[in-house]
N, C-alpha and C positions, 0 to 999 in steps of 0.2 A: 546570536541572533543572525539572521540572513542579510547578506549583502543586498543593497538596491542600485538597481542601473538605470540608464538611459538608452534607448536604441534612436540613433540618427538614421533616417534613410535618406543617403542624396541619389535621386535620379537624373542621372546626367545623359547628353547626347550619346555615347558609347555604351553605358551600360547601368546597372543600378548597385549601389553600395550599399550595406547595412552597416553601422559603425557602434560599437559600443562601449560605452563611457561608464565608469565605476562613480563612487559616490561622491568622490572630490573632481570629477570631470577628466579624469585621465583617459585617454582612449586605448581600452584593453584588447580590442580585436575587431577584425574588419573582412567581411565577406562580400565576394562580387559576383555577379553574373552580368555577360554582354547581352546585347540583343542584336537583330539583325538590322543592317543598315541598306534600306530599298532606295535604289536610285533607277530610276526610269531612264526609257531611250531619250525623253526631255529633258532629262536632268533633275528631274523632280526628286526632292528628299523625303522619305515616309518612314514611318515607325508604325508596328502593331500594337496598338493599346493593350490588347488582352495579353501580348506576350510580355509587356512591361509590367502589367499588373501580376502575373505569374511569377515574374522573376523576383518582384517586390515581395512577396509572400516566399518566394524561394529563398531570399537572401536572410529574411527574418529567420528562416527554420535554420538556414546553415549556419547561421551566425552563434545562435544559441547551442547548438550541435559542437560546433569547433570550440566554443568558450568554455563548453561543459555548466553553462549558467541554467539554471531553471525558468522555464517563463514565467512562474510565479515573482521571479525577483525583479521583473520589469517595472518600473513605476510609469513611465510615460513613453510616447513616441514622437519624434519631429521629423518633419518632411522637408527636405529641400530640393527645387526642381529643375530642369532646363526650363527657362521661363517662356519663351514665345512659342513654343510647338503647342500646337492646338488639335484638339480631340473634339470628334462630334459623337453623342450616342444617343440612343432612346432610352428615356426617363423609366418606361414603363419596363421594358426587357432587362436594362443595364447592358445592352450589348453594343458595340461601337457601330457607327454605319459607314465607315470608311477607315484607313488607315490615317493616322496622324501626320499632319503637315509640319514639318521638322522647321525649326527656326531659321535654317540655312537654305528652303526653299522660296524661291521666287516665281513661283506658278503663278501668283496673285497680280504680277507687276501690272498686267493690261487693267486690273480693277483701279489701281492708283493711278492710272493713267486717263482715265475716264474724266471729262469734262466735268461733269456733276460733282466729282468727288475733288478733282484737282483743283477746282475753284472754291473749295471748302478748307485747303490746305493751312492758311492761316488760322481759321477757326479752330484747327483740329488741334494744330500747335499751343494755340492759346488756352485750350483748355485741358489737354491731356498731357503738355509739356514735352511731346515728342514730335518728330518731324514725320510728314507722310511717307510711309515706305511699306511695301509687301512683306518686309521683315517681320511687321508686328501683326498679332491675330486677327486685327479689324480686317483688314483683305483677305487673310485666311479663311477666317469665319464666311465673308461674303462668298468667297471661292466655294464652299461648303454649299451654301444656301443655293446656288445657282448649278451646281453641279452633282448633288447626291440625291437621287432618287428619293422622292417623298420628305425632304428635309423641311420643305416649307410648310406643307400641310400638317406635320407633326409640331412644328413652332405655333402654329395657329392654334392646336389643340392644348398646348402647353405639354407635350410630350416629348420635347426635345431638350437635350442639356449641350451647351457647347462652353468648353471650358479650356483652361491650361492643366499640364499635366498633374499639378497638384489636384487640382478638383476632381480629377477623373480617378487618381487613387483613392483620394478620401469618400467617394461617392462608393465606391468598388470595395474597399476596406470595411466600410460601414454597413455593408449590404443594400446600399440605395437607401439609406436612410438620410444620408447627409449630402447636400450638394452645396459646398464652400469652397471659397478661395480667400486668401488674405491681401490686405491692401497694397502689398509690393508687387504681388504677381498681377494684379487688377489693374495698377498703373501702368504697366507693362504694354497691355492690350491695344491702346489707342482708342477704348471706347468708354474710358473711365476719367470721370473730371476729378483733378487732383484737387482742384480747390474747394468744391463743394465736396469731394470723397463720396460719389455714387455715381453708378453709372448714368453716362450722358445719353438722355435720349434722343435728342436730336442727332448726335453722331451715329447712335445706334441706328437710327432709322435710314441716315445716309447710306450706311453700308449693309443696309437691308436685314438688320438683325432684332428680333424681338428681345427686349429686356428681360421677358420670363424665360428665356431660355439660358441666361447666363445666371452664374452662382451668386449666393449670398456671398457679401464681402465683409471678413471679419479682422479684427488686429491678427498680427502674427503669433500671438501667444494666447489665443483663445482656446477652449477646449471644443476642437472641430468634431469630435463623436469619439466612440468606441470602436475596438475591434477586435476579433478573435484571431484574425489573418488567417483566417479558412480552419480555424481549430488548432493552430500553433499555440495559442492560449486558452487553456482552460475558462477561465474568466476574462472578461473583456478588458483592455489594457486602453487608458485615453490618448487620444491623437492629441498633443498639448500644444503643437507649433504646425506653421507652414510658412514657407518663405522662398522667393527665386534665389537660384543659387549664388549670383553675386552678392545680393543683399545678405544671405547667409554668411557670406566670407565678411563682410565688412562688420557684421554683428559677430563673428567668431572671432575678428581681430580685435575685438574690444574697442572700435572707433564708436562710442555711445554718445561723444560731445561733437556739437557744432564745429567745422574746421577740420575735423580727423579725416584722413584719408588712405585708401587701401588700394594697392594695385596687383591685380593677378596675373601672372606671367605664364600664360599658357600659350595655345597656338597662335590664337589673338591674346589682346588684353583687355579688361576692364577695369578701368581706373574711377573709383566711386568716392565721394566726398560728402560726409554727412554736414548739412547745412541747417539743421536744427528744424524747428516746428514751423516756419514760414517759408513756403516756397519761393522760388526765385526762377524766373524762365530765363533760361540760357541766351545771350545775344552772341557767343563768342564759339558756335559751332558744337557744344554740348548738349546733353538733354537733362530735363528733370522729371524725376521719378520719387515716388514713395520709398524711403531708405528700409523702414521697417517700423512695426507698431506694437508698443509693449506698453505694458501697465497703464492703458487706457491712453495713450499719447502717441501721436503721429509723428516721425522724424521723415524730414524729406533729404534727398541728395542729388547732386549732380553727377553725370556719368558721361564717360567717353568710351567708346568700344573701338580698338586698333586691330585692323586685319591681320597684320603681319609682325608678330613679334617673335615668340618661337619658332614659327613657321619659317623665319628666315633661316633659323640654324637647320630645320629640314632640308631647306632648298641648297644650304651649303655642303650638305652631305649627299643627299640623295640626288639632287639634280646637276650639279656642278661638279661635285664629288672632290672637294676641295679639303673636304675631314672624315673620318671614317666614323667619328662618334662625337656627340655634343659635348663629352668631356675633353675633348681637345683644343677647346675654342680660348679656354682661358690661357693655356701656354701660347699659343699662336699672337694672341693678342699683347703678351708681356715680350713676344720675340720682333713684333713688328716696329719698323722705322717711326722712331717717336715724331719726327718731324713733318712724316707724310701727311698730306691734306685730303685722304680720301672719303668720301662721301658714297654711302649707299642709300638710294631712297627705294624702299622695297613696296612699290606702288603696281605690285605685280596684276593687282584687280582693282586698280583705283586706290585712293588714299581716304580714310575713314575719318574720324574726328581728330582734331578740330577744322580739319582743310577741306574735306568733301569735295574731294577731284574725283569723280567715279569714272572718267574717262583717262585717268592719268596711268601713263607707264613707267615702270621701274628704270632708274638711272643709275651709273657709275659714274660720278665725277671727281676730278682732280686726280686724274693719273699722271704719274710722273715716272722716269726711267726707276725710281728706287720702290715703285709699286710692284709687289709680288702676291704671292700667296697668302701670307701672314698679313699682310695690309687689307687686304680683301676681307679675309674672314674676321679681322678687327672691325673693320666699318659696317660688315653685318652684324656684328654684337653691338657695336655703338648705337645703329640704328633703332635699336630696341629702346634703350636710354633717350635718343633724343626725341623720340616720336612720344613717350610716357611724357616727358617734361612740356611736350608742345600742350597736352591736355591739361596736364598740371597748372601751366600758367592762363589757360584759358578760364579754369574753374577759379582761379586766384580773382580773376577781373570780374566774373560775372557774381561770386560771393562777396567781392571786395574784404577779402582777408587774406594773410600771407599765410602758407603753409609752412609749417615748422619741420614736420618729420612725415617720412612713408611709410607705413608699414606695407609689407610685399610677401607674396606668398606663389607659388608653383616652382616648376623644374627650374628654369633658367636662373632663379634665385641662387641656385648652388656655386654660380659662377663669381667667385669674389671680383674678379677684374670689373665684371658688367655692374655688381652692386656699389663697387665704389666709382665706376663712372656715373653711375646714376645720382649719387650722392653731390659728385663733382658739380655736373652739368647743371642739375636741378637748384644746386646750392641749399640742399637741405639735407638733415640726418635721414637714413633709411635704415629700417627695423627689419631683420630677418628672423622669423621665428625658427625654434627648433621642433615644428609641427608641421603637417600637413593637413589636407582634407578640411579647411575653412568653411566650406560651404555646408559640411555635414556637422562641424563643429557648432556653427552658428544655430543651426536648427535643433540639434539637440540641447544644447546650453537653453535656448529661449524655452524648450519644453520642460528641462530639469529646473529651472527657475519658477515656471508656472506651476508646476507640481509641489514645490516646496523642498525639492532636494538640495538644490544650489542658491547662492546669493550672486549678484553681481560682481563678486568677488572671484569667481571661476574665471572671469575672462582676463585675470593677471597669473594665471597658472603657469603659462608657458614663458619660459626666458627667451631672448631676443638678443640677437648680435647686431651692435650699431656701427653702421658706416657711416662716418661725418667727414664733410668736404675737406679736401686736401690739396687740392689743384687751387693755384693762384687764380683768383677771380678774374683778372684782365684776361687770364688765357681761357679760360672755360667759357667766358662770354664771345672771346675770339671765335672758340670751336662751334658754339652754337649760332652764332651769325652765319658762319660758313654752313650751317646746316640748313637754316632757313632760305639762306639763297640757292641751294640744292633743290630744296623743295619748290620753291618759286619757279624752276625750271622745267617741272614734270607736266 
């Protein structure tokens, strides 16, 4: 009897990955293709949606060839995607009307500064759970409507589609038959009422967006349509999951219950806590979104995003040239003078959650005669743990619950010093899994469960190394107090 497989598509900022999972949920093979990063003279960041779609088909085809797996053995596909990147296309021709505006791009900042929109910022926060910002698709979509020729006329005739990358890929993969997104992606658009679980007509009108131009919102594990992937599959394969990348990582980490939390250590970091089926608006500097929606139920989350975590290591290596590789940081941390009270606050472009000091500049404070290269490197590494602890503490206050353990993923989690320090400063256990690619894992597992290949037991597949607090609590609190004083000074 032929084996059965699930494909997870992870469409990220730098490229597109296809991940092949077997009948028990183990990762068998991965295939990647990069796409062009378009940066204009104004600093606008764009992607070509057609290139992303072409690469999505390409990674599916490449994955099957390299793995030697028959297309007929694929049970279902799940998609995770870079969340706030926004696409506009013609519903009739299926062709993009402009390059996608990438989540990093702030070209729509002026729209958020308009009095008509700025004066409604509290309304937007109360209904969408997120702060008014050009980071989110609402302002990006408004920019499209004002700057893409013919967009308004097409919208009025019902011939326009505006969506996040998942909805673009679903539309293209199904040959234009399905225009859908899931609750997690919709909740990040700043156009979606997270309490009523529908597009908010008043907010859409505020930004000049026709609700008819937005996709149908579905559960993360619904059947979004079928695809042959441009003939790669002889018979159509169901697309059985769609989910935003950070949400996919929360799900992939098995954070299925209220109070469970994960941190992805990347260039920046996304810290996300499952808060159950009742949304709670943050009053401590994080945001509220839909975590994921499965089995006909919706789970909400609190999320905090940090600008500089892994990027601090890049700064140490590429800019100040204190290290030759990220792998050296652990040894430097252990060599550093233990009594040194040096703090690096990496506010290179301001501070994100939960402080929101957009005009802050970075500081190195507490320099003494014993401060040297090792101490500066250690301060950079420890800054990662301090920032994540800030977000965890804010979430504990918002959710009125104590975090017991933190599931982590991403390149910096290989640093054992950092993981132990994270556990010590946060005062919780830190769980490091023997796997990567949790965004794609979450999408694939959601699809596999919906297709009947897996059960929720698949989330227990990976083993995890546990780091428990070892530092004296008094010392940990003294160090953290020093960090908070350093942050106050930026």
